[in-house]
C-alpha angles and dihedrals in degrees: 000000000000115000096338112121116235121220113266123210090261089066097047100092098297099094107120095199117130090221118116117252122234117194118199116197119184129187105230098206085115131016092240095071092053099045094044088058092048092050091052093046089056089062092062121097104241089198087068103032139037110229123209129182134201127180140126110281097230094109099039092107089061099041098053125197120358121207090212137079109268137197125180117237128184124260130176112263119275090233092055092046096048092045090053093047092054088053092050094255131121099225092231122106130175094269092052093048092050090053091048092051090050091052092046093052092047089053092049090053091052097047105026093212121200091208136010126217116193135185111199092328089138095186091067093079085070106028093051090056092048089053094041093237127143111247130204115195124204114209145138122273095228087075093053119118085220097059113125098223109057103189129142113212120208112243125197091297120162088244090069090064091052104037103017127244098281097052093041089053091054091049093047095049093049091049097039098110091049092044094052091045093049092049090055094054096101090056092045090053093049092047090054090050088059094041091246121144118261104171112139095009117149134158094275090056092046089055095046102038121128144112081256119020114206118202111204091205145084116265088214089062099039108028120199135185134217095005112188115245089253093061117086138178107222097174132245116322111222126201133163129198115253102242134174117252113278120228093226099041097090093038097060114126115237092198091094125044113269119229118198116209126190128151094189127212093310103040128114105254092186083080094066096088090056091045091049092047091053094047093047089067095049129086092243142105113234128201113196133192108206098188096238110331109332088138123150110235094241113053115185119233094250093058125083119193139194134168089245135003133198095261100203093048092045091052091050091056094047135088090199135020120210115196145139091277095252119145100247096063096034090056091048086056094047091048086061094042092247125139124235136231103200124198102186127185104178135051096255092055093045092052092052094046093049089060092048092048092049088053093050092246097123149328132267122224115187110237089229089058099040099122126158092255096049092045092048091052094045096048090048092049094050095047093048100042110077093196092082093053092045091053092047090051091054090054090048085064092049090054090061089063094061119058118176086193089067103028102046099056090050091052091049090055091047092050091050091051090050089057118177111054122249120256121254091245096123131044 
């Protein structure tokens, strides 16, 4: 368990404090869902509220010590989830959801939370209603049914190898309503088992369900229309891994542009040799987070590696960030006014990168096309074309307008005042 603090008996429903209890539950299929919840919890005044945390312990060695009560809860494996996502599946069937709901309800009985905050714990849309608890769901706006640009990018799906990207895209976009409906069928079945309404439910609504839905994004980047009053943009949630000082960190030369590379907990590390080969030929210095030893055997002299790097500080030192296209790292880059080269492999990453590319904040290279030559050309283009940096700087200013540290505590208070959760009558 590392430095994570387990729940003691004093936290298990016997605390006589008059303070309201907030329970955060994160789905640990990727690190992002866990650390976004931690970052939000740190905005709450612990003199006014008791904070409780539940998530699978697989990332505890990265997270370090938590100042909150913690209890482990089961999640499907990251490998299973990412494998399913590549195949166009969710990874959650009816049996899994039933087990999740059982675990959720057991946790509620132990802690007696006044409000529940979840990040991709997709059973909470049902278990919170069963328990009669208000639920706030953290998600990304590109999954919202109210987003203005309804496009479905084609990830590295097996169909692309058979039909090609263009034809697969046409098939996917024609079948999009049916695809999203089919992927929501396990939730529809469970809702019916509990006599809860399910009309109109699809995958987008599964991902964005809550008594309050919190979009960890910028509305300037992902515009929406006719948002319900319960949907709120809270701004990007930033978090960096606590890492020990690196011997080479303070010795890096600033004479050449620095490129920061991280593929995160859900990236394709088989791409690193191609990335390294491209960067070896460029007049740059690269700093690379390898997520615990995914190092190529031959590291060029202009590349410095570590298992993990302080992401926000690394982005500030860089002229370009290369990542898997997911929102956590791309927002670290934008917070520093730095453009992004995204190499996505799953649908979530493709969606995020398409919005960045449309805004001139970066370029997308399909992971199936990420050869040394293409990467070399793309990195060169982005370092030599100031328009990308100028666009990223404008979004750095937008980020100053949205502070989760201010917005989230106000929304918690509002949700507690609202009390009993709404029914699932309308989707």
